[in-house]
C-alpha positions, 0 to 999 in steps of 0.5 A: 811809635804810631800804630795804624788800625784797619777796621774789619769793615774795610777788610770785608769791603776789600774782600768783597771787591776781590770776590767780584773780580774773581767771579768775573774772571771765573766766568771769562775763563770758564767760557774759554774752557768750554768754547776753546776760544778767547772770551774777548778776542777784541781785548786780547788780539787788538788789531788782529781781531778784525781779521778773526771777525771777518773770517767768522762772518765768511764762515756764516755766509758759507754755511748759509750757502751749504744749507741752500745747497742741501735743499737744492740737493734734496730737490734734485734727488726727489726729481731724479726718483720721479724721472726714474718712475717716468722711465718705468712708465714709458718702458711698461707702455712700450712693452704693452705696445710691442706685444700688441704689434706681435698680436699678443695683447688685445685692444682692452689691454693696450687701452688699459695700459695707456690710461694707466700710463696717463694717470701715473705720468700725471701723478709723477709730473704733479709731485711736489717737494716741500710744497713746491712742484718739482716739474714746474720750472720756476712756476713752483706754485703752479700744478704742471700738468692737467689731468687728461682723464678728467672729462672737464680738463682743458687738454681733453677739451682741446683733443675733442675739439681737434678730433671734431674739426679734423674728422667732422664727427666726435669719437663716439660717432658711429662714423668713427669706425670707418677711420682709415690708417692714412687718416690717422697718419694725417691727423697725427702729423698735421694736428696732434704732433704740432699741438703737443710739440708746439704752443698747444702744449702750454695752452691746454696741457702744461702750466709749467715754465720752460725756465728752470730754477737756477741756484748759486751753488758757490761764490762764482758758480750757478747750476740749474737745480730743477727741471720742467714738464715741458721736455720732449720726453714728457710731451711724447709720452703724453701724446702716445698715451692720450692718442691710444686712450682716445682712439682705442675707444673706437672700433677701428679696423685692423689696418688703422689700429696697427698704424696707431700702434706703430706710431705710438710705439715710435713716440714712446721709443723716442720718449725714453731716451729723451727722459734719460737725457733729462736724468743725465742733466739732473745727475750732472747738476747733482755732481756739480752741487756736491763738488761745490759743497765739498769745496765750501766745506774745505774753505770753512775748515780752513777758516776755522783753523785760522780762527783757532790759531788766533783765538784758540786757548790751551784747554789744560791752561784754561782748566788750571786757571779755573781751578785756581780761581775757584780755590781763591774764591773758596778761600775768600769766602772762608776769610770773609766768614772769619772776619764777620765773626770778629767782635769785641763783645766776645772779649768783654767780661 
């Protein structure tokens, strides 16, 4: 009869290899328990893993679109808030002019209201979000509006030059008090309105672009996600405020002043619905953006469901496997410890 002997060293080595394998299995199963997905889809799913990887990439792409949409939505919200402020500025100036036409407000109140409207409008149109000007169109790094209340600004210089060229004297000349109602009408019709509504606006008043930011809000859909200070409502509000602030420095006659009030009241009255139209456009863009984001979120949820069906693991089963491996590891440690304690020296007299 032949007896085979196995050394304690060989047994220890075998247990060590088993320990390494169980530790690797523990890491794998623990990862599956934590994530709820297969630790190695490629090894488990085979050819079907490519479909899962493709959906993962598509989810990442769609999540990037949602992030971009979120930034655009915040920009539109800030724009909408500023447009509301512009409407409030316009309505306040209109109320001041209406009172002046009724003989309630004196010249100083109207002039103060016009100057305040100019300053507030300039501040609103030059507002920024995340370091980008909201009303600059695609020129997001260029300040949209020059400050007319600054004597050195190009728009103030333009107005002064236009006034001098038309009347033959400056606003502070004593002869200015003799300006008639018909002259004011003619100046506004032939000089000021063409300048504000034409190229004179971009030459001296605005650094904004007419082109608005266009964002891709979905795979096959784009939307304009900004606006510009070059809209008709902004131009007419600026025109009315600038004309009032300049002409009310002059001691005009009653008829001339009444004509000035009538014309600027008409301009502000036209500016309000024009600004409201821009608000409606921004609101429509907000709605389209939210709808696109909702659709993309639904797509992501659907893809995640597909992936979960392919790669999902039963959490109860995964937990059971982890516990079994931990038990085996503890047993292996115990056996290794007992084997290491075996020695002939214990049995020698």
